[in-house]
Backbone as CSV, one residue per row, in Angstrom:
resi,resn,N_x,N_y,N_z,CA_x,CA_y,CA_z,C_x,C_y,C_z
1,MET,109.070,81.245,58.738,108.351,82.074,57.771,107.986,83.409,58.425
2,ILE,108.144,84.461,57.648,107.723,85.792,58.080,106.405,86.095,57.386
3,GLN,105.384,86.420,58.156,104.074,86.743,57.591,103.808,88.223,57.794
4,PHE,103.294,88.878,56.758,103.012,90.313,56.815,101.956,90.638,55.775
5,ASN,101.501,91.897,55.781,100.470,92.336,54.847,100.971,93.497,54.001
6,CYS,100.496,93.534,52.776,100.734,94.657,51.873,99.792,95.800,52.291
7,LYS,100.043,97.010,51.805,99.156,98.142,52.095,97.747,97.903,51.561
8,CYS,97.640,97.077,50.511,96.324,96.782,49.942,95.553,95.771,50.797
9,GLY,96.248,95.181,51.785,95.615,94.188,52.651,95.950,92.760,52.276
10,GLY,96.659,92.589,51.171,97.037,91.246,50.729,97.993,90.577,51.702
11,ALA,97.701,89.335,52.040,98.557,88.569,52.951,99.762,88.043,52.199
12,MET,100.938,88.188,52.814,102.172,87.732,52.197,102.983,86.962,53.224
13,SER,103.812,86.050,52.734,104.741,85.345,53.617,105.979,84.974,52.816
14,VAL,107.114,85.065,53.501,108.397,84.724,52.877,109.217,83.942,53.889
15,PRO,110.203,83.174,53.422,111.083,82.478,54.361,111.906,83.490,55.172
16,ASP,112.362,83.093,56.338,113.166,83.968,57.193,114.387,84.515,56.458
17,SER,114.930,83.746,55.528,116.120,84.178,54.791,115.829,85.376,53.877
18,MET,114.558,85.677,53.620,114.174,86.793,52.746,113.893,88.072,53.530
19,ALA,114.199,88.088,54.835,113.935,89.264,55.665,114.623,90.490,55.092
20,GLY,113.869,91.599,54.996,114.419,92.855,54.498,114.452,92.974,52.990
21,GLN,114.123,91.929,52.270,114.163,91.970,50.809,112.788,92.350,50.255
22,VAL,112.776,92.788,49.018,111.545,93.253,48.367,110.870,92.101,47.639
23,GLU,109.574,92.009,47.826,108.740,91.003,47.155,107.553,91.708,46.508
24,LYS,107.018,91.117,45.467,105.820,91.665,44.827,104.583,91.097,45.508
25,CYS,103.618,91.983,45.767,102.353,91.552,46.360,101.586,90.731,45.327
26,PRO,101.096,89.558,45.720,100.355,88.731,44.758,99.003,89.333,44.376
27,ASP,98.471,90.248,45.209,97.154,90.829,44.928,97.237,92.068,44.036
28,CYS,98.150,93.008,44.374,98.183,94.278,43.640,99.456,94.485,42.831
29,GLY,100.482,93.650,43.019,101.721,93.763,42.273,102.694,94.806,42.799
30,ARG,102.362,95.475,43.885,103.227,96.503,44.479,104.459,95.847,45.107
31,ASP,105.605,96.534,45.042,106.815,96.060,45.724,106.673,96.317,47.219
32,VAL,106.887,95.272,48.005,106.749,95.375,49.459,108.007,94.801,50.097
33,SER,108.579,95.554,51.045,109.748,95.060,51.777,109.289,94.133,52.894
34,ALA,109.865,92.961,52.929,109.553,92.016,54.010,110.201,92.528,55.299
35,PRO,109.461,92.526,56.404,110.050,92.973,57.662,111.152,92.023,58.114
36,SER,111.995,92.501,59.028,113.047,91.629,59.547,112.411,90.531,60.389
37,ALA,113.066,89.405,60.423,112.545,88.265,61.187,112.567,88.590,62.673
38,PRO,111.544,88.165,63.402,111.546,88.401,64.847,112.675,87.618,65.504
39,VAL,113.273,88.223,66.529,114.345,87.564,67.261,113.722,86.617,68.279
40,LYS,114.163,85.374,68.246,113.620,84.375,69.164,114.653,84.069,70.234
41,PHE,114.212,84.101,71.481,115.101,83.830,72.596,114.598,82.649,73.401
42,ARG,115.518,81.873,73.868,115.193,80.877,74.881,115.551,81.510,76.203
43,ARG,114.741,81.265,77.181,115.053,81.782,78.506,116.255,81.041,79.062
44,SER,117.150,81.802,79.676,118.317,81.182,80.299,117.873,80.424,81.544
45,PHE,118.762,79.617,82.082,118.438,78.847,83.285,118.064,79.777,84.433
46,GLY,118.807,80.876,84.592,118.525,81.832,85.665,117.152,82.466,85.523
47,GLU,116.765,82.773,84.285,115.443,83.358,84.056,114.337,82.337,84.323
48,GLN,114.577,81.080,83.998,113.600,80.040,84.286,113.440,79.849,85.786
49,VAL,114.565,79.849,86.512,114.511,79.702,87.966,113.759,80.868,88.582
50,SER,113.999,82.074,88.076,113.320,83.256,88.591,111.808,83.144,88.396
51,GLY,111.388,82.657,87.243,109.958,82.472,86.995,109.342,81.427,87.900
52,VAL,110.063,80.334,88.149,109.569,79.278,89.031,109.454,79.806,90.461
53,LEU,110.443,80.585,90.899,110.381,81.155,92.246,109.186,82.083,92.398
54,ALA,108.920,82.900,91.388,107.762,83.793,91.445,106.483,82.981,91.574
55,PHE,106.353,81.904,90.810,105.180,81.046,90.887,105.045,80.424,92.275
56,LEU,106.153,79.945,92.831,106.109,79.329,94.161,105.733,80.334,95.239
57,PHE,106.242,81.554,95.145,105.882,82.574,96.129,104.377,82.823,96.118
58,ILE,103.789,82.906,94.936,102.345,83.136,94.848,101.576,81.916,95.345
59,LEU,102.043,80.734,94.960,101.373,79.495,95.363,101.381,79.317,96.880
60,LEU,102.470,79.701,97.521,102.616,79.493,98.960,102.112,80.656,99.815
61,ALA,101.757,81.776,99.198,101.393,82.970,99.968,100.267,82.704,100.963
62,LEU,99.159,82.159,100.514,98.016,81.962,101.406,98.253,80.874,102.447
63,PRO,98.718,79.672,102.065,98.922,78.650,103.096,99.934,79.065,104.169
64,VAL,101.033,79.677,103.765,102.032,80.103,104.749,101.468,81.224,105.613
65,GLY,100.751,82.155,104.986,100.132,83.238,105.752,99.169,82.711,106.799
66,VAL,98.361,81.710,106.456,97.412,81.116,107.412,98.165,80.395,108.529
67,MET,99.203,79.634,108.168,99.961,78.906,109.199,100.658,79.866,110.156
68,VAL,101.255,80.922,109.629,101.924,81.896,110.494,100.890,82.620,111.353
69,GLY,99.770,82.966,110.756,98.708,83.646,111.508,98.190,82.815,112.659
70,ASP,98.137,81.499,112.509,97.650,80.606,113.572,98.595,80.547,114.762
71,LEU,99.837,80.961,114.581,100.802,80.937,115.678,100.574,82.070,116.676
72,PHE,99.820,83.088,116.295,99.613,84.257,117.144,98.188,84.279,117.671
73,ALA,97.936,85.199,118.618,96.580,85.377,119.168,95.644,85.812,118.042
74,ASP,94.340,85.672,118.285,93.346,85.885,117.234,93.486,87.206,116.483
75,GLY,93.473,88.332,117.168,93.522,89.626,116.486,94.837,89.868,115.782
76,VAL,95.928,89.533,116.434,97.253,89.757,115.870,97.539,88.753,114.757
77,GLY,97.093,87.527,114.921,97.365,86.470,113.938,96.834,86.789,112.567
78,PHE,95.631,87.384,112.511,95.046,87.731,111.220,95.917,88.762,110.507
79,VAL,96.330,89.794,111.251,97.150,90.857,110.670,98.503,90.300,110.216
80,VAL,99.119,89.460,111.043,100.409,88.871,110.693,100.254,87.968,109.467
81,GLY,99.191,87.171,109.437,98.942,86.290,108.298,98.783,87.063,106.995
82,ILE,98.031,88.158,107.028,97.854,89.010,105.846,99.196,89.617,105.442
83,GLY,99.978,90.031,106.437,101.299,90.599,106.159,102.208,89.609,105.460
84,VAL,102.181,88.350,105.901,103.008,87.316,105.274,102.540,87.066,103.833
85,CYS,101.227,87.043,103.628,100.699,86.877,102.256,101.195,88.001,101.356
86,ILE,101.111,89.232,101.851,101.558,90.382,101.065,103.057,90.292,100.799
87,LEU,103.815,89.853,101.783,105.255,89.698,101.621,105.586,88.684,100.524
88,PHE,104.902,87.547,100.529,105.156,86.513,99.522,104.762,86.998,98.126
89,ILE,103.636,87.690,98.013,103.196,88.179,96.707,104.137,89.281,96.215
90,SER,104.634,90.116,97.130,105.614,91.141,96.754,106.905,90.497,96.258
91,ALA,107.330,89.435,96.915,108.533,88.727,96.478,108.332,88.163,95.071
92,ALA,107.130,87.669,94.793,106.835,87.152,93.451,106.910,88.268,92.415
93,ALA,106.397,89.450,92.772,106.445,90.583,91.842,107.888,90.989,91.565
94,VAL,108.724,90.978,92.596,110.134,91.323,92.416,110.817,90.281,91.531
95,GLN,110.545,89.004,91.755,111.132,87.954,90.914,110.712,88.120,89.461
96,SER,109.443,88.440,89.241,108.945,88.635,87.882,109.612,89.848,87.239
97,ALA,109.780,90.919,87.990,110.429,92.117,87.462,111.885,91.829,87.094
98,ILE,112.572,91.072,87.932,113.967,90.713,87.637,114.045,89.936,86.328
99,THR,113.152,88.986,86.140,113.131,88.195,84.911,112.920,89.088,83.693
100,ASN,111.964,90.019,83.798,111.679,90.901,82.663,112.848,91.823,82.362
101,VAL,113.524,92.328,83.381,114.683,93.187,83.162,115.801,92.398,82.480
102,LEU,116.023,91.158,82.925,117.056,90.335,82.301,116.756,90.090,80.822
103,LEU,115.503,89.789,80.518,115.124,89.570,79.110,115.307,90.844,78.288
104,TYR,114.939,91.985,78.858,115.090,93.256,78.155,116.556,93.562,77.884
105,LEU,117.390,93.377,78.886,118.816,93.649,78.715,119.427,92.732,77.667
106,ARG,119.004,91.478,77.658,119.540,90.547,76.667,119.069,90.938,75.272
107,THR,117.842,91.433,75.147,117.330,91.879,73.851,118.138,93.067,73.337
108,ILE,118.438,94.004,74.223,119.233,95.174,73.826,120.637,94.739,73.418
109,ALA,121.222,93.836,74.170,122.595,93.393,73.885,122.700,92.682,72.532
110,ASN,121.629,92.024,72.099,121.665,91.283,70.842,121.277,92.120,69.629
111,ASN,120.872,93.343,69.842,120.492,94.209,68.697,121.590,95.123,68.311
């Protein structure tokens, strides 16, 4: 179902098959064009994997950073540990960006 509003504020809904067609508003009687149905996408396997990797990078950032930091002397270990955390979070951001670019490109290709 496509749900939309008339200019008068009246709520309207039509089946997806009526996208782009004209309907009368039940409140004011004005002819209103139903908007096109939203395009629904399922994420591809690659996009799902990319999202899972981003989640894992964020989940592991602090524990791995602490473990790596413990391998070094006190002053250096803290800096190295923070660096590893930043590296993991940056990797998550890159994975998320890749997923969004893939979704955008697929949206453009289908229009």
